[in-house]
N, C-alpha and C positions, 0 to 999 in steps of 0.2 A: 504493500500500500504506500502511495506517495504521501509526503508530508502534508498534514492538514494545517493550513495557515491560521494563526491567531492574529486577529486584526488589532491595530493600535486604535486609540481613541480618535486620532485624526482620520484614520482610514474609515472607521465606523461612521464618523460624521459625514463623510462623502457618500457612503452607502445610504445613510438616512436621507440625504438630499435626493439621491437617485430613487429611493423608495417613495418619497413624497411625490415625485413626478409620476411614477408608475401608478400609485394609488389614485392620484387626481385624474389621470387620463382614463383609467378603468372605471372610476366612479362616474365620470361624465358620459362615457359610452353606455354604462348601465342605465343612466337616467334618460338617455336620448334614443336608444335603439328601439325601433318599432318595425312592424311588418312593412315591407316595401323597400327597406334598405337592402343593398347588396353587401356581401361580405367584403367586397372591395371598398365600399363606402366606409366601413369600419376602419379599414387600413388607412384610407386617405385622411380620416379624422385624426387617427392616432399620430400619423406622420406630421400633420400640421401642428398639433398640440405639443408634441415632444420638442419640436423646433422652437415654438413660442416660449416654452419653459426652459430653454437654454440647455437642453440635454440631447443626447444622441440615442437612436434606437439600438437595442442590443441584438436584435434578430436579423435585421436586414443585411444580407450578404454573408451571414454566418453559415459556413459550409455551403454557400450558394443559395440560401433561402431568399426568395425574391421580395419579401414584404416585411413590414414593421411589426405586424401582429400575426399570430396563428389564430384562425377562426375555424372551429370545428362544430358541425351542426348535427344534432340528434345521434345517429349511430357512429359518427366520426368521433374518435376518442381524443386525438391530439394531432398537432402539426398540420392542420388544414391550411391550404394556401388560399388566401382571399381571391375572389373572382367576381368580375362585373356581371357574370351570368348567373350567379347564385343569389337568389333573393330570399331573405328570411320571411317565414310565414307565421301566422297566428298558431300558437301551440308548440312552436319550435323550442328546443333546448340548445342554446348557443354558448359555446365555450370561447372566451377571448383571453388569450395568453399574450403578455406584453412585458418587455424588459426595457430598461433605460440605463444610460451610462452618464455619470457626472464625474468629470475630472479623472476618467479612466476606471471608475468603479461602478459595478453593475448592481441592479436590483431586479427581481423577477417575480411576477405574480400572475395568477389566472383567476378568472371568475366565470361562473355559469349563470347566464341570463335566461329566464323562462319568459317567453312571450305569451301574454294572455290572449285568449282564454286557455289556461294550462290545465292539462288533465291531472287528476289526483296522483296518478302513477308518476308523471313527470315531476310534479311538485315534491313528492316523497323522495325521488331519486336525487334531486337537487339538494334537498334538506339533509339527506344522508351524507352527501359529499362535503357539504359545508361543515357539518358537525364532526365528521371524521377528521378533517383538518384541525378543527379546534381541539378535538380530543388529543391529537398528537402534540399540538403546541402546549397544551396544559401539562404534558409530561416532561417537556424540555426543561433541563436545569443542569448546571455544572455538576459533573460527577455521575450523571445518569448514563447507562449504556444505551447507545444509539438504537439498538434493536428492541429495547424495552418500549421506546416510542413507536417503532414500527409495529410491534405486536399489539399495542393498544389501538392503533389505527385499524389493523386487520380485524381484531376482535369486534370492534364497533361496527365495521362495514358488514362483516359476515353475520353478526348478531341481528342485523336488520334485514337479512335475506338477500344481500347483494354480493357481487364478486369484486375482488381487488385485481386490478390490472397489474400483472407481474413483469411484463416485458419492458416497462419503463418505470424509472424510479426518480426520486428527488436527488439533490446534489448540493455540494458546497457551491458557494457563489461569492464573488468579491472582485478581485483584479481581473478574473476571467468569469465568463458566464457560467461555465461548468468547471468545478474544481472537486477535489476530494473533500469530504467523503461521499460516496454514493449512499443515498438515503432511501432504502426500500420502504414500501408501505405494508410490508409483511415480514414475517420471520423467515430467515434463510441462513444456511451455512455456507452459501456460495459467495457471500460478500463479507468483508471485514465488519467487525462490531466494536468500534472504538468507543471509549468514554467521551461524552461531550465535555468540552472545556469552555470556560468563560472566554469570550472573544471569538469563538467560532461563529461563522455566518453560514446558514444553510437554507436551501429552498425545499420546503416540504410540500408535496403535491399529490395527494391521493387522487387516483382516477378510479371511478366506481361504475361498474357495468350492471345494468338491470338483469342481464342474462349471464352467459358464461364469460370467463376471463380472457379467452383467446382473442387475439387481434391479428390483423394482417395489414400490409402496406399497399396502397393503391399504386397503379403504374406511374403516377407523377413522382414517385419515390419519396414522398413526404407524408401525405395524408394517411393516418392510421385509423382503421375502422374495426368494429367488432366483427368477428367471423359469423356470428349468428344473427346479425342485424339488430341486436338489442341496443337500446339507447345508453348513453354514457354521460357522466357529469364529472367535473373536476374543479377543485379550488386549490390555490397555491399562495403561500406567503413566503417572503424572505424574512428569516428570523435570526436575531442575535441571541446567542446563548449567554446568560448572565449567571452570577452567583446564586440568584434567588429564583430564576425562572427563565422567561423568554421575553424579548422585546420584538414586537412585530414591526419590521421596518417598512412594510408596504400596507400598513393599516389604512383602510379607507374611511374610517369613522369620522375624522375631521372634515372630510369633504362631502359627507352625506347631508342632504337637505331635509 
């Protein structure tokens, strides 16, 4: 396992600033998105706002990704490419994943937006993903084993009758968009299980499927969908590990109206 960076106060402050940009842009999208928008409209909005907020997008150009945001609808799990041909509809479950860079430091977050009128099944799926993320964050603290957090997330999701996506995991974040440690949302012996230390910054991002956990990648080489066509929801925050718990660097609360 590569070295896990402990961030200095100065570095964390830059990540806080990046986190505020991410949180503000995602909250604005959540408040504005409505049926009739294309997924490309979401990307255009994010690109304009990140520039106005004096930051850079983390995703655009990353391994060739063509947009500022990933937008994944319904059975699309993650990494959806925005398109002017994809129009969001009433009842859709829309995942918007966005990252920003301030003075070389990243923050990363994802929200799931349900477009009314929303089915009870879709509403429960979204609620489960949101509460799974909070369950994990509530376990974060200096000295805790990483996979104790992972296990709490897994137990919550499966306890509500849903599946945990295992092909994709959370990650460290900071100077780079993806750093050590890998942060699964389930228990596994296939990945390291370090103790969390104060000053670590991680992106925790449970992906929750209404059906089976299996996924596949579409021919565009980016968009991930469920194999069985079931719908999926995801939430993600960039989190700072502290001596007493966790600080959410991408907290949207200050921007909620």
